[in-house]
C-alpha positions as CSV (number, residue, x, y, z in Angstrom):
1,X,-30.3,27.2,5.0
2,X,-32.7,28.6,7.5
3,X,-34.8,31.8,7.4
4,X,-34.9,34.2,10.3
5,X,-37.6,36.9,10.3
6,X,-36.3,40.3,11.3
7,X,-39.1,42.8,11.1
8,X,-40.2,42.7,7.5
9,X,-36.8,41.5,6.3
10,X,-35.5,38.0,6.0
11,X,-31.9,36.9,6.4
12,X,-30.6,33.5,5.4
13,X,-28.3,31.7,7.9
14,X,-25.7,29.5,6.2
15,X,-25.7,26.0,7.6
16,X,-22.5,24.1,7.0
17,X,-22.9,20.3,6.9
18,X,-19.8,18.2,6.7
19,X,-20.7,14.7,5.6
20,X,-18.9,12.0,7.4
21,X,-17.4,9.4,5.1
22,X,-17.1,5.7,6.0
23,X,-14.1,3.5,5.2
24,X,-12.8,0.0,5.6
25,X,-9.1,-0.1,6.4
26,X,-7.1,-3.2,5.8
27,X,-3.8,-4.2,7.4
28,X,-1.9,-7.1,9.0
29,X,-2.5,-8.0,12.7
30,X,1.0,-6.8,13.6
31,X,0.6,-3.4,11.8
32,X,-2.8,-2.9,13.5
33,X,-1.0,-3.4,16.9
34,X,1.4,-0.7,15.9
35,X,-1.4,1.6,14.7
36,X,-3.1,1.2,18.1
37,X,0.1,1.9,20.1
38,X,0.8,5.1,18.1
39,X,-2.9,6.2,17.5
40,X,-2.0,6.6,13.8
41,X,-2.9,5.0,10.5
42,X,-0.3,5.0,7.7
43,X,-0.4,4.5,4.0
44,X,2.0,4.6,1.1
45,X,2.2,7.0,-1.8
46,X,-0.5,5.2,-3.8
47,X,-3.1,6.5,-1.4
48,X,-1.8,10.1,-1.1
49,X,-4.6,11.7,-3.1
50,X,-7.3,9.7,-1.3
51,X,-5.8,10.7,2.1
52,X,-5.3,14.3,1.0
53,X,-8.6,14.9,-0.7
54,X,-11.2,12.5,0.8
55,X,-10.3,11.2,4.3
56,X,-11.2,13.9,6.8
57,X,-11.3,14.6,10.5
58,X,-14.3,12.8,11.9
59,X,-14.6,10.2,9.2
60,X,-15.2,6.7,10.6
61,X,-13.7,3.3,9.6
62,X,-13.9,-0.4,10.2
63,X,-10.5,-2.0,10.6
64,X,-10.0,-5.4,8.9
65,X,-7.0,-7.5,9.5
66,X,-5.8,-10.1,7.0
67,X,-7.3,-13.5,7.4
68,X,-11.0,-12.4,7.4
69,X,-11.4,-10.4,10.6
70,X,-13.1,-7.1,11.4
71,X,-11.3,-6.0,14.6
72,X,-12.3,-2.4,15.4
73,X,-14.2,0.8,14.8
74,X,-12.1,4.0,14.5
75,X,-12.5,7.7,14.0
76,X,-9.9,9.8,12.2
77,X,-8.7,12.9,13.9
78,X,-7.2,15.9,12.2
79,X,-5.8,16.1,8.7
80,X,-3.2,13.9,7.1
81,X,0.5,14.5,7.6
82,X,3.8,13.1,6.3
83,X,6.3,11.5,8.6
84,X,9.4,9.4,8.0
85,X,9.5,8.2,11.6
86,X,10.0,4.5,11.7
87,X,7.4,3.1,14.1
88,X,7.8,-0.6,13.2
89,X,5.4,-1.2,10.3
90,X,6.2,-3.9,7.8
91,X,5.1,-4.7,4.2
92,X,5.8,-8.1,2.7
93,X,7.9,-9.0,5.7
94,X,10.2,-6.0,5.4
95,X,10.3,-2.7,7.3
96,X,8.1,0.0,5.6
97,X,7.4,3.6,6.7
98,X,3.8,4.2,5.4
99,X,4.7,7.9,5.6
100,X,1.2,9.4,4.7
101,X,-0.5,9.3,8.1
102,X,-3.6,10.4,9.9
103,X,-4.3,10.2,13.7
104,X,-7.0,7.8,14.9
105,X,-9.1,7.2,17.9
106,X,-10.5,3.8,18.7
107,X,-14.2,3.9,19.2
108,X,-14.6,0.2,20.0
109,X,-12.4,-2.8,19.6
110,X,-13.9,-6.2,19.0
111,X,-13.6,-8.6,22.0
112,X,-13.6,-11.4,19.5
113,X,-12.8,-10.4,15.9
114,X,-15.8,-10.7,13.6
115,X,-14.9,-13.3,11.0
116,X,-16.1,-13.4,7.5
117,X,-15.5,-15.8,4.7
118,X,-16.9,-16.8,1.3
119,X,-20.5,-18.0,1.4
120,X,-21.2,-19.1,-2.2
121,X,-19.7,-21.9,-4.4
122,X,-20.5,-22.6,-8.0
123,X,-21.4,-26.2,-9.0
124,X,-22.6,-27.1,-12.5
125,X,-23.1,-23.4,-13.3
126,X,-25.3,-22.9,-10.3
127,X,-24.7,-20.9,-7.1
128,X,-24.7,-22.9,-3.9
129,X,-25.1,-20.9,-0.7
130,X,-22.9,-23.2,1.4
131,X,-21.5,-20.9,4.2
132,X,-24.0,-18.2,5.3
133,X,-22.2,-15.5,7.2
134,X,-21.8,-11.7,7.6
135,X,-20.5,-11.3,4.1
136,X,-24.0,-11.9,2.8
137,X,-25.2,-8.6,4.4
138,X,-22.4,-6.4,2.9
139,X,-22.8,-4.6,-0.4
140,X,-19.2,-3.5,-0.8
141,X,-18.0,-7.1,-1.1
142,X,-19.9,-8.1,-4.3
143,X,-18.1,-11.4,-4.8
144,X,-19.4,-13.8,-2.2
145,X,-17.3,-16.7,-3.6
146,X,-13.8,-17.9,-2.8
147,X,-12.1,-14.7,-4.2
148,X,-14.2,-12.4,-1.9
149,X,-11.1,-11.1,-0.2
150,X,-9.9,-9.2,-3.3
151,X,-12.0,-6.3,-2.1
152,X,-9.9,-6.1,1.1
153,X,-6.5,-6.3,-0.5
154,X,-6.2,-2.5,-0.6
155,X,-5.3,-0.4,2.4
156,X,-8.5,1.7,2.2
157,X,-11.9,1.4,0.5
158,X,-14.9,3.7,0.9
159,X,-18.0,1.8,2.1
160,X,-21.6,2.8,2.6
161,X,-22.9,3.9,5.9
162,X,-25.2,0.9,5.8
163,X,-22.2,-1.5,5.6
164,X,-20.4,0.4,8.3
165,X,-23.5,0.1,10.6
166,X,-23.8,-3.6,9.9
167,X,-20.2,-4.3,11.0
168,X,-20.3,-1.8,13.8
169,X,-23.5,-3.5,15.2
170,X,-21.8,-6.9,15.1
171,X,-18.8,-5.5,17.0
172,X,-21.0,-3.6,19.5
173,X,-23.4,-6.6,20.1
174,X,-20.7,-8.9,21.3
175,X,-21.2,-10.2,24.8
């Protein structure tokens, strides 16, 4: 809130600050292609409350495709909506609607997807840092071992702005 002097009187101007949230969205390569073609992200009923109450216009996300690849930076546009239009998405090899949707704009797509993998193995009760990579810089993936991808098995997870920036910079710095 800011003060403005008006003679001997002060008035307070309300300043509305809408905080952008940062997300990591996970999908298959084929479903990502469909998202891009339709400029929309879809989720099933398990994510309804998250989409309704927390994902907002202007929020930003990193897109992760199965197999260990960060492929794009996106911004959500507008509010969520419900649609039963079949646009070709699949789940476990079968057609699936993902009817809870939100429009998206691609900020940047990776020229070459940014790969991540496990970095740490355990041998004789001791950690061995055997495969240093981007995963070591990310806080939202706490498990740096062979089960690291469990953090990305869900369609959406909130991440810190710091983790978002780390991945964004890797995508933006590609030559």
